[in-house]
N, C-alpha and C positions, 0 to 999 in steps of 0.2 A: 659892539658899537653900532651894528646895523639896526635899522628901523624894522619893527616887527609887523608882520601881517598874520592875523588869524583867520583861518579858512574853516568854515562850518561845513561839515559833511552831510550826508543824505540820511545817516542812520540805518536802521534794519532794512533789508531788502523785503519788499512786498509789492503786490500788484499796483502798478502806477508809479512806482519809485524804486528803481533798481541801479544796476551797475553803470547805466548811461550817465547818471549825475556824478558817480564816482569818477568817471573818466575826466570830466570837466574839472573836478576838484584837484585831481593829481596833476593834470597838465598845467593848471594854474600855479600850483606849488612849484613845479619845475621852472616855469617862466619867471615867476617872482625871485626864485633863488638865483636864477641867472642874472637877474637885474640888480642884485645886491641886497635883497630883502632877507630878513630871517623868517622863515615860514613855520607856522605853527598850525597843525591839523588837529581839529576837534572831531571825533566820531566814535562810534560805539559798535562797529560791525566788523567782526574778524574775518569775514568773507570778502573784504574789499582790498584793493591795492593801496587806497589811502592810509589804511592802518598798517602797512608794512613799515618797519622801523626806519628804513632808509629813504622813504618817499619825501619826508619833511624834516627840517632841523629838529623839530620836537613835536611829539604826538601826545595828546591828551586822549586816553581811551576812557571817555566819560559820556554819561547820557546827554542828549541833545536838549536839555531843558534850560530855562532862563536862569534859574538859580545856579546850576553847575557852570554855565558859560560865563556868568558874571563873576564867579569865584576865579575862573581861569584868567579872565581879563584883569582882575585885581592883582593876581600874582605876576602876570607879565608886565603890567605897568609899574609895579614896585622896583623893577630892576632893568628898566630900559624904556625906549620910546615906542609906543604902539601907534603905527600909522592908522590902523582901523581894522574892521572885521568884514570879511566877505561873506554875504549871505546869499547872493545871486545863484550859486552854483550847486547848492544842496537840495534843490527841489522845495516842496512845500513846508517840509519840516524846518529848514533853516529860515525860509522866508517868515514863518510863523513867529520867529524870535526877534524880528527886525524892529518892531515897534517897541517892545519892552527894552531892547538894548539901548535904543535912541532915548528912551525916556530916563534911562539911567545914566545918560551922558556918554555912552560909548560911541566913538566915531564909526559910522557905516560907510564903507567904500562903495563906490559906484552909484547906482540908482538909489535915491533916498527912500526910506520906508513910506513916506508920504506919497511919493510918485507911484510906488509899487501898489499901494491901496487905491490910488486914483484909477488904475488900469482895471481894478476888480470892481470898483463901485460903479454900478451901471449908469446912474444918473449923471456923474461926472465924466465918465468916459463917453456918453452919448454927446455931452457938450463939446468935448475935444473933436469928435468926429464931425459934428455940425460946423464947428469953426474951421475944420480942414476941408469941408466940402466933400466928406466922405459919407457913404451910405451903409447902414447896418439893417438887418431884418427888423421889422416891426417888433417891439418888445416892451417889456415892463417888469416891475419887481413886485413880489408879493411876500407878505410875512404869514399869510394864513390861507386856508382853503378857499374862502369866498373871494379874497382878493385875487387869487390865481384864477378862478372861474371867471371873474369880471374881465381880466386881462385877455384870457383866451377867447372870450366871446367878442371882445373888441377887435382883436387882430385876426381872428379866424383859425380854425383847426386846420391842419395839424400844428402843433406847437412842441418846441423842444424845452423841456423844463430842466433846470440844473441848480443845484444849490451853490451858494458862494463859498470860496475858500476850502474846496474839497480837493482830495487827491485822486487822480486817475479817473475823473468823470463819476466819482461815487454818487449814486442817486440820480444820475441823468437818464432821461427817457423821452422817447418821441411819444406824444400823446395824440390820439386821433379823435377824441370826443370828450363830452363832459362826464360821462360814466367812467371812462378810463382814468381821467384826472381824479375823480373821487376815489377810485381804487388805489391810485398812486399815493394819495395822502394817508389812506388807511395803512398802507405798507410801510411808509416812513414815519409813522406817528411816533414810534418809540426809539427812533434813532437820533433825535435831537440835531438833525442837520439843517432844519429850517426855523428860523427864530427872527426876533426883532433885529438882532445884530448881525444875522446870517440870512438875509432874504433869499427867496427862490427867484431865480432868473427865468423869465418866460419869453421865449423867442419864437416868432413865426418860422416854422420849418420849411426849408427850401428844398422841394423835390427836384430830382433829376439835376442836381448841381454839382459841379466840379469843385472839389476842395483843394486848397492850395496852402502849403505850410512855407513860411519864410523864417530863416534864422539871420539875424543881422547884428552889427556892431554900430554904436553911435557914441560919439565922444563930445557932443554938444554942438559940434559944428559940421563934421563930416559923416556921412552914413557909408558903411561898408556891408554890402549883401554877402552873407556866406554862401547861401544857396536858396533857390526857389524850387520847392518840391511839388509835384503833381500827384495827388493821391489817386490810386487805382480804383479803390471803391468810391461810391458816391458820398456826398456830404451827408452827415448824420451818424457816421460810424466814427467812434473815437479815433483820434489821430494816432494813438498808441497801438491801435489794433489794425489800422489800415495800412496796406502796402502802399508804397509811394516810389516815385522815379525821379532821379536827378541826373541830367537836366530833365525839365518837363518835355513830354513828346507830342502834346497836342496844343500847347499854348503858343499863340503868335508872338512875335517880338513886341508888337503893340500892347498886348495883355501884359507881358513881362515888364514893359516900361511903366505901365499904370501901376502894377504891383509895387514896383521899386519906389515910385513917387509917393504912393499912399503910405508905404512903410516909413519913409522919411518924414512924412507930416505927422504921423503917429508918434514916432520916436521924439520929435521935437515938441509936440503938444504934451506928452506925458512927462518929459524931462528925463530921458533915459541917459545913463552914462554906463555903457557896457553892453551886455547882451540884450536883445530883444527877440521875441518870438511872436509872430502874427499869423493868425489863420484867416484866410479869405474864402470865399465861395463865389463862383461865376454861375449865375442862373439867368437864362434869357438874355444873355449878353451884357448883363449888369455885374459889376464887381461889388460884392458885399464884404464888409469887414465883420467876421464872426467873434473874434477876441484877440487881445493882445496881452502877452505876458512879459514883463520887463525882468527876465531871468533866464538862465540856462534852460534849455528844452532837452528832451530825451533824444532829439534828432541831431544835436551838436556832434557826437562821435561820427554819426553816419555822414554828415556833410563834410566834416573835416577828412575822412578817409577818402569819400567819393571824389572830392575835388583837390586834395592835397593841401587844404588850407588849415593852419593851426589856429582854429577859431578860439578855443578856450584859452590857449596862451595869450593871444592878442587881447581877448576880453579882460583877463586879469591885469594886463599892463594899462589898459584903458581905465579900469577901476582904480588903478594906483596913480593916475594922473597923466599918463602919456597920451598924446594925440595919435589919430589913425595915420596922419601924415609922418609923424616920427617913426612909427612902426613900419610904414612902407620904406622909409629911408634906410631903416635898420635891416630890412630883408625879412622880417617876420610876417608881413603882408605883402602881397604883389605890388609891384612898382605903380601900375595904373589899372584902372578898372576894378571889378570885383566879380561876384559869382552869378550876377544877373543874367548875362548872355554867355553861352558857351558855343564853341566852334562846332560845326556840323560833324567833324570827324573826331570829337571828343568822345570817351567811352560813356556808356550809360550804366548807372548803378541803380539797383532796386533793393529797397529795404522791404523785408517781409517780417511780419510779426510771428512769433511762436506761441501758438494757442494750444496747450495740452488739454483739450477738453475731456479726454479719457480720464484724467486724474481728478477732474472737478465733479463734485456731487451736489445735488440739491439736499434740502433738509431731510427729505424722506429716502435718501440714498440713490436717487436716480441720476443718470448722467445729465450734465447741464446741456441745454440746447445750445448748438454750435452757431446759431445766428448771431451775427455781429450787431452791436448796439452802441449808443452813446456812452455807455459804461465800460471802462477799460478791463480786459481780462487777460491780456497776453502777459507772459512771464519772461519774455526776451525778445531779441530780434537778430536777424542775420542780414548779410549783404551779398548780393550777387552782382558781379560787374562784367561787362563784355563790350564789343563794338556795337552791338544793337540791343534794342529792348527785349525782343522775344528770347534771345539767349541769356541775357542777364536775369529775366524773370524765371527761366527754367533753372539756372543755377541757384536762385534764391529758394525755389521750392525744393530743390535737392538738398540745400543746407538746412531748411527748417523742417521738412517732413520726410526726407529720404527720397524725393523725386516723384515724377509722374509716370504713369505706365505708357508704353508705346504701342500697346495693342490690347484687345480685350473687349469687354462689354460695358457700355455706358448706359446709365438710367437717367431719364429726363423727365421732370414734372415742373412746369413753370406757372406762375400765375397769368391771368388773363392779359394784364399790361405787358408782359414780356413775350407772349406768344408770337407777335409779329416779328421781334428781333431775335428770337431763338433759331429761326430757320437757317441763316447763313453760318453761324458757328457749327451748328450740328451737321449741316452738309459738309463742312470741311472735316469733321470728325469722321464721317462716312467715307470721304475720299481718302482719309489716312487709314482706312481699313478696320475701324471700330465697328462693332455691331451694336445697334441702338435699340433700347427698350424705352417705353414711355407710358404714362397713364393715358386714359381714353382721350381726355380733352386735348392734351399735347400732342398725342399720336395722331389725332385727326387733322391737326394743322401740318405736321411733318409729312404725312402720307399724301395730302393734297398738294404739297410742293414737291412731290416725286422722292421723298426721302424714305428709303426702306426702314420700317420700323415695326417692332414687335410690341403688341399691347400687353401690359400687365396690370394687375389690380393694385389699388392702394392698400395701405394696411387695414382699413376698415371695410374694404370692399373686395375681398379675395375672390378671384375667379372671373372678375369682369373683363371682357374683351370688346373690341369694337363691334363685332356681330353677335356677341354672346353665345357663340357656338362652342367655344373651348374653355375648359376650366384649367387655370393655371395657378400656381402658388402666388401669393401676393408678394410685392417687392421686398418687404422686410424679410420674408422667408428666404427669398433669392440672395439677399445681402448676406444673411447669416450662413447660408449654405456656400459662400464663396464664389457665387456666379456673377457678381457685378464687380467691376474694377474702378468705376468713377461714378459719383453721384452729382447730378446737377438738379438743385431744387431751390426755387425762389417762392417763398410762401406769400399768401395774402389772406387775410380774413381769419376768424377764430377756427373755423372747422378745417381750413387748409393747414393752419399751424398745428392742429392736433395731429392730423395725418403726417405732416411735415416733420414734427418733432419725433415721431417714431422712426421715420425713414432716416433722419439725420442722426439720431443717437445710434441706430444700427450701423451706420456708416462709420461713425466715430469708434464704435466698439470693434468694428472689423478692421480698422486702420486703413481705410481707403480714402483717396481724396474726395472732398466734397466742395462744391461751389454754390454759394448762396446769393451772389449777385451777378448781374449780366456783365459788368465791367471786368470783374475778376475772371469770368469765363473767357471773354474775348482775349485777355492776355494769356490765359492758359492754352487756348487752342493754338495760337501762334507758337507756343513753346513746345507743344506735342510734336510739331513738325521739326523743329530744332533737334529734339531729343532723338528722333529717328535717324538722323544724320550725324549726330555727335557734335562735340565742340572742343575748343582748345582751352587751355588754362594759362592765364598770364598774371604774374604777380602784381601787387600794388606798386612795388618799386619800379617795375617797368613802365607802368602807366604813368607814374609821376616823372620819370625821366624823359618820356615821350612829351609830356605836357611842358616841361622845362625847355625842351629842345624847340618845341612849336613857338614858344614865346621869344 
């Protein structure tokens, strides 16, 4: 006699869509069952918890295609009342079925398919931002090569290009000039990801920007912020590949308040009922809206564990018709406030992406470059949590990659833009007892700042030294010989990328830590000091008990 809810899972695991979405589906099933609904899971991945026989009242192990799902709907409607289908939690796979299900007369719970498309359709979403008084990077949409070139020339290079309705940032790239944009279209010509129905989004790329990720709930009247995450890497790296921290460690309360206000305006403008993920960037003091996704994001499990908030459970109840106020009264959400502001004594959680570059290969069998980009490549994620950011970051590195060394040799080679900012972190490494090696240009800067550094040659310039008097092996040979313990390399330009590729792939093959962004390096240097002194381990349950006691 119970009303039924069908939950669409995420399907097979692949880069861009993995177990994070299954977490949301499973917790939704538990919450809806507790609320008295009959839960029906549809998924086709045996490696998930959602396909365990006891997760839901009924499991359909079937392909996530429109035809199969409609058959399941027909069967379930024939012997009971179907409240609706949940498509928000299964990532892009489930979302892709929303319009077809609605056209067939199937009730969709939560945010409507039209509202979901509204957030993806650039023209309509820009109108929402304009009405809300929010700013997005200069942008346009193109369906062909010439259209993209025209937009790029109008808004100025560099630009971020990304196809619509894709998974894990597939086909996304930062383009620095017209020739590179031509090359981009040559490479995607046979992939069918840009068309009249799936236009290419062209955005002005924001250099040196801080990216912010927000997971929130909206019931049509009240907004509940699950968490505001600050990315450690700069904007331009896919959110699934970027490490992030919760709570944010450099954002002021005024910025957090602006982010909360902007998220509420977007939720209202789009017409969200349930989960919403919004990505912002701060550049030159201005808050920009990058994109909004009215669905579960891959950070929902991280936010839930970091702050002790049952975000997916609450979202499923909102989609089923409950209000946030009712969930507060019930105890599923905190009585007052939300995840916007955290006390100064709250623990810091760091999410780190797992990037097994050693297992990735190009078409000709070479190791894939470990440079991060707008296209997602991580296959999982871990969380480190502690009283402060350096310790939490150290724990995240230990979980993802086996930790960081506490002594040894560090190689440094950075682009011209980073040479002024490399001095301070490298000085700290020297103070910690690390021996420094650098290429000629970087070594010159370090030596003039009084940092003891030995010069080594690049891959293509074996034997070069500052004075040319000593012939040494090049850096790739040193890495292969086990003489280097950490690599710091920020590339710039085609030739530097050529040398840098050989250096980075040698580091990947040797399983040694490599840092390719200055922001990540700054975080790591603080963690080296922590690792030399050791740290304690505290369970999530203890952190949650302390959080409850504080409230």
